[in-house]
DRENMARNU-721376 format. One record per residue (C-alpha): residue in one letter; residue number from 1; chain; x, y, z. Coordinates in Angstrom, 1 decimal, padded with zeros to 4 digits. Each point is the difference from the previous one (the first is absolute). Layout:
BEGIN
<"A",NUM,"A",<X,Y,Z>>;
...
This chain:
BEGIN
<"X",1,"A",<038.6,059.9,075.0>>;
<"X",2,"A",<000.0,-003.3,-001.9>>;
<"X",3,"A",<002.3,-002.9,000.5>>;
<"X",4,"A",<000.4,-003.6,-001.0>>;
<"X",5,"A",<001.1,-002.7,002.3>>;
<"X",6,"A",<001.2,-003.4,-000.9>>;
<"X",7,"A",<-001.6,-002.6,002.3>>;
<"X",8,"A",<000.7,-003.7,000.9>>;
<"X",9,"A",<-002.5,-002.8,-000.1>>;
<"X",10,"A",<-002.3,001.4,-002.7>>;
<"X",11,"A",<-001.4,-002.9,-001.9>>;
<"X",12,"A",<-003.3,000.8,-001.7>>;
<"X",13,"A",<-003.2,002.0,-000.5>>;
<"X",14,"A",<-001.2,-001.0,003.5>>;
<"X",15,"A",<003.1,001.6,001.6>>;
<"X",16,"A",<-000.4,003.0,-002.2>>;
<"X",17,"A",<-003.8,000.4,001.0>>;
<"X",18,"A",<000.9,-000.2,003.7>>;
<"X",19,"A",<002.8,002.6,-000.4>>;
<"X",20,"A",<-002.1,002.4,-002.0>>;
<"X",21,"A",<-003.0,-000.3,002.4>>;
<"X",22,"A",<002.0,000.5,003.3>>;
<"X",23,"A",<002.2,002.8,-001.4>>;
<"X",24,"A",<-002.9,001.8,-001.4>>;
<"X",25,"A",<-001.6,-000.1,003.5>>;
<"X",26,"A",<002.8,002.0,001.4>>;
<"X",27,"A",<-000.4,003.8,000.2>>;
<"X",28,"A",<002.2,002.1,-002.2>>;
<"X",29,"A",<000.8,-003.0,-002.3>>;
<"X",30,"A",<-001.4,000.1,-003.7>>;
<"X",31,"A",<000.4,-001.5,-003.4>>;
<"X",32,"A",<001.2,-003.4,001.2>>;
<"X",33,"A",<001.2,-002.3,-002.8>>;
<"X",34,"A",<001.6,-003.4,000.4>>;
<"X",35,"A",<002.1,-001.5,-002.7>>;
<"X",36,"A",<000.4,-003.8,000.3>>;
<"X",37,"A",<002.6,-000.1,-002.8>>;
<"X",38,"A",<002.5,002.0,001.8>>;
<"X",39,"A",<-001.1,-000.5,003.7>>;
<"X",40,"A",<-000.8,003.6,000.6>>;
<"X",41,"A",<-002.6,002.3,001.5>>;
<"X",42,"A",<-000.2,003.5,-001.1>>;
<"X",43,"A",<-002.1,002.6,001.8>>;
<"X",44,"A",<-000.3,003.8,000.9>>;
<"X",45,"A",<000.4,001.1,003.5>>;
<"X",46,"A",<000.1,003.2,001.9>>;
<"X",47,"A",<002.9,-000.2,002.5>>;
<"X",48,"A",<002.8,-002.2,001.4>>;
<"X",49,"A",<-002.2,-001.2,002.9>>;
<"X",50,"A",<-002.6,-001.3,-002.6>>;
<"X",51,"A",<002.9,-001.7,-001.9>>;
<"X",52,"A",<001.2,-001.7,003.2>>;
<"X",53,"A",<-003.6,-001.1,000.7>>;
<"X",54,"A",<-000.3,-001.5,-003.5>>;
<"X",55,"A",<003.3,-001.9,000.4>>;
<"X",56,"A",<-001.1,-001.3,003.5>>;
<"X",57,"A",<-003.5,-001.1,-001.3>>;
<"X",58,"A",<001.7,-001.8,-002.9>>;
<"X",59,"A",<002.3,-001.9,002.3>>;
<"X",60,"A",<-003.0,-000.8,002.3>>;
<"X",61,"A",<-001.8,-001.4,-002.9>>;
<"X",62,"A",<003.1,-002.2,-001.0>>;
<"X",63,"A",<001.4,002.1,-002.7>>;
<"X",64,"A",<003.0,001.7,001.3>>;
<"X",65,"A",<002.2,002.3,-002.1>>;
<"X",66,"A",<002.9,-001.7,-001.9>>;
<"X",67,"A",<003.0,-000.1,002.5>>;
<"X",68,"A",<-002.2,-000.1,003.0>>;
<"X",69,"A",<-000.2,-003.1,002.2>>;
<"X",70,"A",<-002.2,-002.7,-001.6>>;
<"X",71,"A",<-000.4,-002.7,002.6>>;
<"X",72,"A",<-002.2,-003.1,-000.4>>;
<"X",73,"A",<-002.7,001.6,002.2>>;
<"X",74,"A",<000.0,002.9,-002.5>>;
<"X",75,"A",<-000.3,-002.3,-003.0>>;
<"X",76,"A",<-002.9,-001.8,001.7>>;
<"X",77,"A",<-001.8,003.4,000.5>>;
<"X",78,"A",<000.3,000.6,-003.8>>;
<"X",79,"A",<-001.7,-003.3,-000.6>>;
<"X",80,"A",<-002.9,001.0,002.3>>;
<"X",81,"A",<-000.2,003.5,-001.6>>;
<"X",82,"A",<000.0,-001.6,-003.5>>;
<"X",83,"A",<-002.9,-002.3,000.9>>;
<"X",84,"A",<-002.1,002.8,001.5>>;
<"X",85,"A",<000.8,002.1,-003.2>>;
<"X",86,"A",<-001.2,-002.9,-002.2>>;
<"X",87,"A",<-003.2,-000.4,002.0>>;
<"X",88,"A",<-000.8,003.7,-000.1>>;
<"X",89,"A",<000.7,000.4,-003.8>>;
């Protein structure tokens, strides 16, 4: 199955790099594409359990789905993830 999630706190290529790297490390997740223009991430997954794992990982990295809680601590996590993504690109 393939889906696109609209996420919060996506700012730049560093963010995208972190998201692509971390989601690609998950089993049963393929073809990860991040679009900074519309704040979305598209990927293929095998089952609902995998989809939930992706959503949880995105929130943990600081990029919750639009409509989910986006506390200051979550925003701070996204800045850290962004910085790591920039260093690793």
